[in-house]
Every structure is written in structure tokens, then in C-alpha cells.
C-alpha positions in Angstrom: 0.0 0.0 -0.2 2.2 2.7 -1.2 0.1 4.6 -3.7 -1.8 7.7 -3.0 -5.0 5.8 -3.9 -4.7 3.3 -1.2 -3.6 5.9 1.4 -6.8 7.9 0.3 -8.9 4.7 0.7 -7.3 4.0 4.1 -8.3 7.3 5.1 -11.9 7.1 3.9 -12.3 3.8 5.7 -10.9 4.8 9.1 -12.6 8.3 9.3 -15.8 6.4 8.4 -15.2 4.1 11.4 -14.4 7.1 13.8 -17.7 8.8 12.6 -19.7 5.5 13.0 -18.2 4.9 16.8 -21.2 4.8 19.1 -19.5 5.1 22.6 -16.0 5.6 23.9 -15.2 1.8 24.1 -16.0 1.5 20.2 -14.0 4.5 19.5 -11.0 3.3 21.5 -11.1 -0.1 19.2 -11.0 2.1 16.0 -7.9 3.8 17.6 -6.1 0.8 18.3 -6.8 -0.8 14.9 -5.5 2.4 13.0 -2.9 4.0 15.1 -2.0 1.5 17.6 1.4 -0.4 17.9 0.5 -2.9 15.3 -2.5 -0.6 13.6 -3.0 -0.2 9.8 -1.4 3.4 9.6 1.3 2.4 12.1 2.5 -0.6 9.8 2.6 1.6 6.8 5.9 3.2 8.4 7.4 -0.3 8.5 7.4 -0.1 4.5 9.8 2.9 4.5 12.7 0.7 4.4 11.6 -1.3 1.3 10.9 1.9 -0.7 13.4 3.6 -3.1 15.5 6.4 -1.4 13.5 8.9 -3.6 10.1 7.8 -2.5 10.6 7.6 1.0 10.3 11.0 1.9 7.1 11.7 0.2 5.6 8.6 1.4 6.7 9.4 4.9 5.1 12.9 4.7 1.8 11.5 3.5 1.6 8.8 6.2 2.3 11.2 9.1 -0.4 13.7 7.7 -2.9 10.7 7.4 -2.0 9.9 11.1 -2.4 13.4 12.1 -5.8 13.8 10.3 -6.9 10.5 12.1 -5.7 11.7 15.4 -7.7 14.8 15.1 -10.7 13.1 14.1 -10.3 10.7 17.0 -9.9 13.8 19.4 -13.2 15.4 17.9 -15.1 12.2 18.2 -14.1 11.5 21.7 -15.2 15.2 22.9 -18.5 14.5 21.3 -18.9 11.3 22.8 -17.7 12.4 26.2 -20.1 15.4 26.1 -23.2 12.8 25.1 -22.1 10.6 28.0 -22.2 13.3 30.3 -25.4 14.6 29.3 -27.0 11.2 29.4 -25.5 10.7 33.1 -26.9 14.2 34.2 -30.3 13.3 33.1 -30.4 9.7 34.6 -28.7 10.8 37.7 -30.6 14.0 38.4 -31.9 14.7 41.9 -35.3 15.8 42.6 -35.1 18.5 45.2 -38.4 18.5 45.6 -38.6 15.0 47.3 -38.6 14.8 51.3 -35.2 14.6 52.9 -34.0 11.1 53.7 -33.6 10.1 57.2 -30.1 10.2 58.3 -28.1 8.3 61.0 -29.7 10.2 63.9 -33.3 9.1 62.6 -32.3 5.6 61.9 -29.6 4.8 64.4 -30.7 3.0 67.6 -29.3 2.6 71.3 -29.5 -0.9 72.5 -32.0 -1.5 75.2 -29.2 -2.5 77.5 -27.4 0.9 76.8 -30.5 2.8 77.5 -31.4 1.1 80.7 -27.6 1.5 81.8 -27.9 5.4 81.1 -31.3 5.2 83.1 -29.8 3.6 86.3 -26.7 6.0 86.3 -29.2 8.8 86.0 -31.3 7.4 88.9 -28.3 6.7 91.2 -26.4 10.0 90.4 -29.4 11.8 91.9 -29.1 9.7 94.8 -25.5 10.7 95.3 -23.7 7.6 93.7 -20.6 7.8 91.7 -19.6 5.3 88.9 -16.8 3.1 89.5 -15.1 0.5 86.9 -12.9 -2.1 86.7 -11.2 -4.8 84.3 -13.1 -7.8 82.9 -10.2 -9.9 83.5 -9.6 -10.3 87.3 -7.5 -12.3 89.8 -9.1 -15.1 91.8 -8.3 -13.1 95.0 -10.1 -10.1 94.2 -13.0 -12.0 92.3 -13.6 -14.7 95.2 -11.3 -14.7 98.1 -11.5 -11.2 99.3 -15.3 -11.5 99.0 -15.4 -14.2 101.5 -16.3 -16.8 99.0 -14.9 -20.1 100.4 -12.7 -22.7 98.1 -15.1 -25.1 97.9 -17.9 -22.6 96.6 -19.8 -24.0 93.4 -19.1 -20.7 91.8 -15.4 -21.1 91.9 -15.8 -24.5 90.1 -14.7 -24.6 86.5 -18.0 -25.5 85.4 -19.5 -22.0 86.4 -16.3 -19.7 85.8 -14.0 -19.1 82.8 -10.5 -19.5 84.0 -7.3 -18.8 82.3 -4.2 -21.1 82.4 -2.7 -21.3 85.8 0.5 -19.1 86.3 3.9 -20.6 87.5 3.0 -19.9 91.0 -0.3 -21.6 90.7 -2.4 -18.5 90.7 -5.0 -18.1 87.8 -6.9 -15.1 86.2 -10.4 -15.6 85.1 -13.2 -13.5 83.5 -15.0 -11.8 86.3 -18.4 -13.4 87.4 -19.5 -10.3 88.9 -18.8 -6.5 89.3 -18.1 -7.1 92.9 -14.3 -7.0 92.5 -14.8 -3.2 91.7 -16.3 -2.8 95.1 -13.0 -4.5 96.5 -10.8 -2.3 94.5 -12.8 0.8 95.6 -12.4 -0.2 99.5 -8.8 -0.9 99.2 -8.1 2.4 97.5 -10.5 5.0 99.0 -11.5 6.0 102.6 -15.0 5.9 103.6 -17.6 7.2 103.1 -18.0 5.2 100.0 -21.0 5.5 97.7 -20.5 3.9 94.4 -22.4 1.8 91.6 -20.2 -0.5 89.4 -21.7 -1.3 86.1 -20.2 -3.7 83.5 -20.0 -6.8 81.6 -19.7 -10.3 83.6 -19.0 -13.8 82.4 -20.6 -17.3 83.7 -20.8 -20.6 82.0 -24.2 -20.6 81.1 -26.7 -20.4 78.1 -30.7 -20.5 77.8 -33.5 -18.1 77.2 -32.5 -16.1 80.4 -28.9 -16.5 80.5 -26.0 -16.0 78.3 -22.2 -16.7 78.9 -21.8 -12.7 79.0 -24.3 -10.5 80.3 -24.5 -7.3 82.5 -24.7 -6.4 86.1 -24.7 -3.2 88.0 -23.9 -3.4 91.7 -24.0 -0.7 94.4 -21.8 -0.2 97.6 -22.4 2.3 100.6 -19.9 2.3 103.5 -20.0 4.7 106.2 -19.8 4.7 109.9 -23.5 4.8 110.5 -25.1 3.3 107.3 -27.9 0.8 108.3 -30.5 -1.7 106.5 -33.0 1.2 106.7 -31.0 3.4 104.2 -30.6 0.2 102.1 -34.2 -0.3 101.8 -34.9 3.4 101.1 -32.3 3.5 98.1 -33.8 0.3 96.5 -37.4 1.8 96.8 -36.6 5.1 95.1 -34.8 3.0 92.7 -37.7 1.0 91.9 -39.9 3.9 91.8 -37.8 6.0 89.5 -36.8 3.0 87.1 -40.4 1.7 86.7 -41.6 5.2 86.7 -44.4 4.7 89.0 -45.5 6.8 92.1 -45.6 3.6 94.5 -43.9 0.1 94.3 -44.4 -2.8 96.8 -41.3 -4.6 97.7 -40.9 -7.9 99.6 -37.6 -8.7 101.1 -36.6 -12.4 101.6 -33.9 -13.7 103.7 -31.2 -15.4 101.6 -27.5 -16.2 102.0 -24.4 -14.5 100.1 -21.1 -15.1 101.3 -20.1 -11.5 101.1 -23.2 -10.2 102.7 -24.8 -10.6 106.4 -27.7 -10.5 106.8 -28.5 -11.3 103.0 -31.7 -10.6 101.2 -33.5 -11.2 97.9 -35.6 -8.5 96.7 -39.1 -8.7 94.8 -41.3 -6.3 93.6 -45.0 -6.3 93.1 -45.4 -6.8 89.4 -48.1 -4.0 89.3 -45.3 -1.9 88.6 -45.0 -3.2 85.3 -48.7 -3.8 84.5 -49.0 -7.1 85.9 -50.6 -7.2 89.2 -50.9 -10.3 91.4 -47.4 -11.7 91.1 -44.0 -11.2 92.5 -40.8 -10.7 90.3 -37.3 -11.0 91.8 -35.1 -8.1 90.7 -31.9 -8.2 92.7 -29.9 -9.4 95.8 -28.6 -7.5 98.6 -27.3 -7.2 102.1 -25.3 -5.5 104.8 -21.6 -6.0 103.7 -19.8 -8.9 105.8 -17.3 -7.9 108.5 -14.9 -10.3 106.8 -15.1 -8.3 103.5 -14.4 -5.3 105.4 -11.2 -6.4 106.9 -10.3 -8.0 103.8 -10.0 -4.9 102.4 -8.2 -3.0 105.1 -11.4 -1.4 106.9 -12.1 -1.8 110.5 -15.5 -3.5 110.7 -15.8 -2.2 114.4 -15.9 1.4 112.9 -17.4 0.9 109.4 -20.5 -0.9 108.1 -22.4 -0.7 104.8 -24.7 -2.2 102.5 -24.2 -3.8 98.8 -26.7 -4.6 96.3 -26.4 -6.2 92.7 -28.9 -6.8 89.7 -28.6 -8.0 86.2 -29.1 -5.1 83.7 -30.4 -7.4 81.0 -33.1 -8.8 83.5 -34.5 -5.5 84.4 -34.5 -4.5 80.8 -36.3 -7.3 80.1 -38.9 -6.6 82.9 -39.3 -3.0 82.0 -39.8 -3.3 78.2 -41.2 -6.8 77.9 -38.6 -8.5 76.3 -38.9 -12.3 75.8 -35.6 -13.6 75.1 -32.2 -12.5 76.5 -30.4 -14.3 73.5 -31.9 -11.8 71.2 -30.0 -9.1 72.8 -26.7 -10.4 71.6 -27.9 -11.6 68.0 -26.7 -8.5 66.2 -30.2 -8.5 64.2 -30.8 -4.9 63.0 -34.8 -5.7 62.6 -34.7 -6.6 66.4 -32.8 -3.2 67.3 -34.9 -1.0 65.3 -37.9 -2.5 67.0 -36.7 -2.5 70.5 -34.0 0.3 70.2 -34.3 3.9 71.4 -33.7 7.1 69.4 -30.0 8.5 69.7 -31.6 11.8 70.9 -33.8 10.0 73.7 -31.5 10.8 76.6 -33.0 9.4 79.9 -33.3 12.4 82.5 -35.5 12.3 85.8 -37.1 15.6 84.7 -38.0 14.7 81.3 -39.1 11.1 81.9 -36.7 8.0 81.7 -38.1 6.3 78.6 -40.1 9.3 77.3 
């Protein structure tokens, strides 16, 4: 293909292909076939070495002119196709500003019921003069059991009930705390009475069914002073129950029980009319006066100080207050469940505005 007629025919063919390219992909295919490394026009330059010397200059100039003309045509067609593609995209992706605004994260997001109940409890106890204390989830056997007057043979210290780590060389073992009581021990060891704290947090036990999970949440309270007595304990629990269940009056029943770390010990029931189910009793917590041995283990003089402690499951009182039937759903990560039972991000519990308003 060395004649002017052949170059003219090639030019017509390529320009026709350029004009007929319907999109950018088709145009790029034309470019590759015409002026690509192995394109029809690029291959013409390889013929220069085979031509007589007197023809090379004219042929090279003609091929370069053809290549320039095709390149200009490609650029012009590309600009046209890009403009058309942009116009089509703008037409398809146009936003109708007259539509209502879509709900954002502050509307779609939900606070987990347990988190909401924790905030409710903190709000109530803060109003009663308590402060929040926290501690690690991984505890020592000493703080989790021994300092709490729990004997070595107690069932709670067995491996069927507690998650233990491998023993250390000295024989001691770490464990996942089975209650938040070690926070009380740490507080008594590091703070001089008067003490008035609540200790919320995750706890762990080897248990799993409709109302138990291996990990759940507790909140415990501790008051230590020189003149604290059981009347104070009953008043605090009654005020908490009235505020938490948002009723004017609540009937409570204190039943004798036994816990190694309190003496005397009691379990507390409330009349279920507080949650709209009169005629039955619901157990909500355990409590008692702090055992003198616990005070002595923490370096406090039991002849001078006394106090009370109580503890309840946050998940349990959440189920009672908001009518949730299965504890396992709390940890299922089901967005449908959370959107149904969850709380608005802006629904912060306050005693003045209503805890669950």
C-alpha cells in the first residue's frame, strides 16, 4: 500500500469508522486498529525501509499527514462522545430536590435497650449521690472470690461455672469476672469511707439458655460509712424501683437469703403491678449488709465501718421493664430487632423529662 489511492482509501475507511463509533469503547477500538502499535497506519511506516530512497520522503510525509488527520478526528469524536455521555449521566442521575429529605443516621440509628437502661440507672443513682466506678473484665481469683469471703469449695469457684485462664507458674489463675463485685473491693482498698458507688459492666459465667447468656451485664452498688444501716438500703432500693419503673409507688418484698459477702442477705421482689402485671412477684436483685470479713479483707475496720451492697442484672431488668421475651436476642446483632426495640439517639433519659419518654 504505497500509492496515494491506497492511502486515500485507508483514510476514508478509518474516518468512516471514527464517525460510526457509538461510544468511547468502540472509538478506542478504532484507535487501536488504526494508529495503535500494530495498527494499519502504524504498519505503513514499516514499509519505508523497502521503498526506493527517492520515494521515502514523500511517502513518510503522506503517512504522517494521514496519522495526524486520523488523530484529530479521534479527538474530536471523543469530545463529542464524552459530552453525550455526560449529558446522559446528568439526565439519569438528576436529583429531585422537591422530594422529602431522607432520614439520616440520627433518625435511623438506635441505642441498644441495655445501653439505654444503663443510662437510666446511672441517672437515678447519680441523683441519689452515687458515683460510677469501673474495673477490668479480667480479674484475679483473689479479688473475684477470696476477698469477697467466698470459700474455696464454693460452687461458683468451680470450672463449670467460671471461665478461668491457664494457671501461672505460681499456681494463681486469672479469670473473667463473674460479677462486678471486684470493683467494690478495689474501691474499698483504695478509698477511705464514706463510699457510695455503683459498678456497672460486663460479667461472664458458663451458662446459656432463654434467660442466661455466657456474657451479660450487671450493676452493683456499695455504700460504706460509720452509721449506714439496713433502713438506708431499703430506702435506696425503693427509690430506685419507683424511678426506674416510673411509678408513684412500688411494693417490695425482702426475703432472707445467703450470700458469702453480705450478712444478713436478702433477695428483693417487687409487685409486678409496677410493670402492669398485678398479682405476682418478680425477683429483681440481691442485697445485704457488707460482711465484716469483707471489710477486714479490704483493710477497713469492721468495728468502725459498716455498709450495704446490692446487685442486679441489667439485662434482666431491661426484659422486665420493656417486655423483651428472650435474652439471647440481645446479642444476636439483628438490625430488625434493634430497630424495633431500640431507642432514638436523641432520647437521653432524664429524671425531669422521663426516663423512657
